[in-house]
C-alpha positions as CSV (number, residue, x, y, z in Angstrom):
1,M,0.5,21.1,12.0
2,T,-1.6,21.9,15.1
3,L,-3.5,24.5,13.0
4,A,-4.0,22.0,10.2
5,R,-5.3,19.5,12.7
6,S,-7.8,21.9,14.2
7,H,-9.0,22.9,10.7
8,Y,-9.5,19.3,9.7
9,E,-11.3,18.5,12.9
10,E,-13.6,21.4,12.3
11,D,-14.1,20.3,8.6
12,L,-15.0,16.8,9.8
13,K,-17.7,18.1,12.1
14,T,-19.1,20.2,9.3
15,E,-19.0,17.4,6.7
16,E,-20.7,14.9,9.1
17,A,-23.4,17.5,9.9
18,E,-24.1,18.3,6.3
19,H,-23.7,14.9,4.7
20,G,-23.8,12.2,7.4
21,Q,-20.9,10.1,8.6
22,W,-20.8,7.8,5.6
23,H,-20.4,10.4,2.9
24,S,-17.3,10.4,0.7
25,H,-16.4,14.0,1.7
26,V,-16.2,12.7,5.3
27,G,-13.8,10.0,4.2
28,I,-11.5,12.5,2.5
29,T,-11.5,14.7,5.6
30,L,-10.7,11.6,7.8
31,N,-7.8,10.8,5.5
32,N,-6.5,14.3,5.6
33,L,-6.8,14.3,9.4
34,G,-5.0,11.0,9.5
35,R,-2.1,12.3,7.4
36,T,-1.8,15.3,9.8
37,L,-1.8,13.0,12.8
38,K,0.8,10.8,11.2
39,A,3.0,13.8,10.5
40,Q,2.7,14.8,14.1
41,G,3.8,11.3,15.2
42,N,0.4,10.2,16.5
43,T,0.3,6.9,14.6
44,K,-2.4,5.3,16.7
45,D,-4.9,8.0,16.0
46,A,-3.7,8.2,12.3
47,Y,-4.4,4.5,12.0
48,L,-7.9,4.9,13.4
49,H,-8.6,7.8,11.0
50,F,-7.2,5.9,8.0
51,L,-9.2,2.8,8.9
52,Q,-12.4,4.9,9.3
53,A,-11.7,6.6,5.9
54,L,-11.5,3.1,4.3
55,E,-14.8,2.1,5.9
56,V,-16.4,5.3,4.6
57,A,-15.0,4.6,1.1
58,E,-16.5,1.1,1.2
59,A,-19.8,2.5,2.3
60,S,-19.8,5.3,-0.2
61,F,-18.5,3.5,-3.3
62,G,-18.8,-0.3,-2.6
63,P,-16.0,-2.8,-2.1
64,I,-14.6,-2.6,-5.7
65,H,-13.7,1.0,-6.4
66,P,-10.4,2.9,-6.9
67,E,-11.1,5.0,-3.8
68,V,-11.2,1.8,-1.7
69,A,-7.9,0.7,-3.3
70,L,-6.3,4.0,-2.5
71,R,-7.5,4.0,1.1
72,S,-6.2,0.4,1.5
73,C,-2.8,1.5,0.2
74,I,-2.7,4.4,2.6
75,L,-3.4,2.1,5.5
76,G,-0.9,-0.4,4.2
77,D,1.8,2.3,4.0
78,L,1.2,3.3,7.6
79,L,1.3,-0.3,8.8
80,S,4.5,-0.9,6.8
81,D,6.1,2.1,8.3
82,L,5.3,0.7,11.7
83,G,6.6,-2.7,10.9
84,G,3.2,-4.4,10.6
85,Y,4.2,-6.0,7.4
86,S,1.7,-8.9,7.3
87,E,-1.3,-6.6,7.8
88,A,0.2,-4.1,5.4
89,R,0.6,-6.8,2.8
90,S,-3.1,-7.8,3.3
91,H,-4.2,-4.2,2.5
92,Y,-1.8,-4.0,-0.5
93,Q,-3.1,-7.3,-1.9
94,R,-6.7,-6.1,-1.6
95,A,-5.8,-2.9,-3.5
96,Q,-4.0,-4.9,-6.1
97,Q,-7.1,-7.1,-6.7
98,I,-9.4,-4.1,-6.9
99,M,-7.2,-2.3,-9.4
100,E,-6.5,-5.4,-11.5
101,S,-10.2,-6.0,-11.7
102,L,-11.0,-2.4,-12.7
103,S,-8.0,-1.4,-14.8
104,G,-6.3,-4.6,-15.9
105,K,-3.1,-6.3,-14.7
106,N,-0.8,-3.9,-16.6
107,H,-2.0,-0.6,-15.2
108,L,0.4,1.8,-13.6
109,D,-1.5,1.8,-10.4
110,V,-1.0,-2.0,-10.2
111,A,2.7,-1.5,-10.7
112,I,2.9,1.0,-7.8
113,I,1.0,-1.5,-5.6
114,L,3.4,-4.3,-6.7
115,N,6.3,-2.1,-5.6
116,S,4.7,-1.7,-2.2
117,L,4.3,-5.5,-2.0
118,G,7.9,-5.9,-3.0
119,N,9.1,-3.5,-0.3
120,T,7.0,-5.3,2.3
121,A,8.3,-8.7,1.2
122,R,11.9,-7.4,1.2
123,A,11.4,-6.0,4.7
124,Q,10.2,-9.5,5.8
125,G,13.4,-11.1,4.4
126,E,11.5,-12.8,1.5
127,S,13.8,-11.8,-1.3
128,A,12.4,-14.3,-3.9
129,E,8.9,-13.0,-3.4
130,A,10.1,-9.4,-3.4
131,R,12.0,-10.1,-6.7
132,S,8.8,-11.4,-8.2
133,F,6.8,-8.3,-7.3
134,F,9.5,-5.9,-8.4
135,A,10.1,-7.8,-11.7
136,R,6.4,-7.6,-12.6
137,A,6.2,-3.9,-11.6
138,L,9.3,-3.2,-13.7
139,G,7.7,-4.8,-16.7
140,I,4.6,-2.6,-16.4
141,F,6.7,0.5,-15.9
142,R,8.9,-0.2,-18.9
143,D,5.9,-1.0,-21.1
144,N,4.0,2.2,-20.0
145,L,6.7,4.7,-19.2
146,G,9.9,3.5,-20.9
147,G,13.3,2.7,-19.5
148,E,14.3,6.2,-18.5
149,H,11.3,7.1,-16.3
150,P,12.2,7.5,-12.6
151,Y,9.7,4.8,-11.6
152,T,11.3,2.4,-13.9
153,K,14.8,3.2,-12.7
154,I,13.8,3.0,-9.0
155,T,12.2,-0.4,-9.5
156,Q,15.3,-1.6,-11.4
157,E,17.4,-0.5,-8.5
158,H,15.1,-2.4,-6.1
159,L,15.7,-5.5,-8.1
160,D,19.5,-4.9,-8.4
161,T,19.9,-4.5,-4.6
162,L,18.1,-7.7,-3.6
163,P,20.3,-10.5,-2.4
164,Q,21.1,-13.0,-5.3
165,T,20.8,-16.0,-3.0
166,P,17.7,-17.0,-1.0
167,S,17.4,-15.7,2.5
168,P,17.6,-18.3,5.4
169,Q,13.8,-18.3,5.6
170,E,13.5,-19.3,2.0
171,T,16.2,-22.0,2.0
172,L,14.8,-25.5,2.4
173,D,16.7,-28.3,4.2
174,E,18.6,-30.6,1.9
175,D,19.1,-34.2,2.8
176,D,22.1,-36.3,1.8
177,Y,20.6,-37.1,-1.6
178,G,20.0,-33.6,-2.7
179,F,16.3,-33.7,-2.2
180,Y,14.4,-30.9,-0.6
181,F,11.6,-31.4,1.9
């Protein structure tokens, strides 16, 4: 991995010299370097490289582009891995909005993002919200890939393993009359 890191660092210098710091090739190299740093356990620097790759994608392509959605998901994945679920969710939601506006609400990329949102909600103990994300993703996968595809099966498994009752965070207080506040 150290060799890969040194190659990506050298590539980054070359790309910036040839194209300038806001060129899409620079963003790709920043992302590759971020992945290498993450694999080495250097999550702080990986985060900074992923964030810069997202900024480069925005500058290169504008705010509504599949590359921006991809970079948002990559940053969301790292944050989710680190337990930063709220910030991860924010990046996933942005990616979802971008992909729905570009490809429609029933596109496979949207389903993949919905799965990420479901996993984040589940990790935060929000099983009802997780169920909603997973159910929507499952419908998209079934419609596009059929019931036997691995994505469909995995998403069904996510749904099947969620608690059937609301978590304590989701349960409202009930008064003596059965009303919820």
